[in-house]
N, C-alpha and C positions, 0 to 999 in steps of 0.2 A: 877904220873901216868910221859908218857912219856913227855917232850916238846912240841905243836902245832905248824904247819907252818902257820900262814894266811895269803893266797891266795888273798883273798876279803871279806871285811868287812861280806857280809853271806857264807863262805865258809875259811878250814882251811887244812892242813894236817897232820896226825903225824906217827910217826913208831907202830911198834906192841905194841899196847895196851891190857892190861889182865884185868879182871873179875873187878879188884874192882878198877879200874880207874872208869869206866862209874858213879859211883858216881862223879867221879871231870869234869869229861863229863859236865854231866850236871851241876854240880854249876856253869860251865863257861861258862853257858848261849847259849851251842849248845842244839840244840832240836833232830835232828839225825844224826845216825850214818853208814856212808857203808864202808864193810872189804869186802875189794879188795881179799886177803893173800887167797889160798884154805886153807884147814885144814891139815892139817901137812905136808906143805913146810915144815916148819920150822923143821921139827922132834913132839917124840909125848913130844918136854915139851912147845909147842906150845897153846894155851888155845884153844880149839872146838868151833868155831861158834853155838850149841846150849850152850855152856859156855858163851860167846859174849854175844850173845842174850838173854837170861837169866836176864844176870845183868844189860846189859843198859833198856830192858823194866824194869826190877826192879827201874830202876831211872826216871823212866820216860820218855825212849827217845824211836825214833819212831828206829828203827834196820832193815840193809839190809843186806842183804851176795851174794855179785855180786865178786865171787870170778875168779879172769882174771891173765891169764900166762904175764905177763912182759915182760918177751922179746918176746912177740906173742902176744899183740892189737889186736884185729879185730874189721874191724865195728862197728858190731855188740858188741862188748863191749861200746864203746862208743857214740852208740844212747839209750842202754839201761844204761849210766852212766848221757846224758846228761837229759834224761828220765826224771830218780831219781832228779836231780837241782832240774826239772822243774818241781815237785812234793812234792817231802817230806819239811817239815814242818826246816824251816830256822832261826837260819845259820846251816849251815852241816859240820861233820866231820869224816871225809876219812881216814881212815889206808891201810898201809901193813906191809912189812918186815921194809921197810926206810920213804917208803911215798911219795917215786919217782916215784911208778907204779902209786898212785893215783893224783899222779901232774898231770902225764902224759896224765891222762883219759880224768884230769878240763881240761886242757892246748890245747888237742884232740878236745870233746865235745864242747868245745865255742866257739874255731873257725871254727866247720860246724856249730853252728846254724849264 
């Protein structure tokens, strides 16, 4: 599994995960996963959200697909992310290509609330 970066006690980010990483995510204590990377952004080798969701749910995780264009994060993206942080079982792990987009969403969501 790719390393994750803790941002707070209940939130961390990671670069692109694979379906086979979901059991390790659950074993690390996470309860929810947010995927901020649009399908096919990384080409056909990138796992689809359907594959990721199936693996996450099989590992007992709550999975949410919130694709966001990292170069053009919109206020509604931040609002939805903030709502997810308020409602999903914690701790939450969010991922994208590098983890930067998910970090930016978190920082924007928390500064707006």
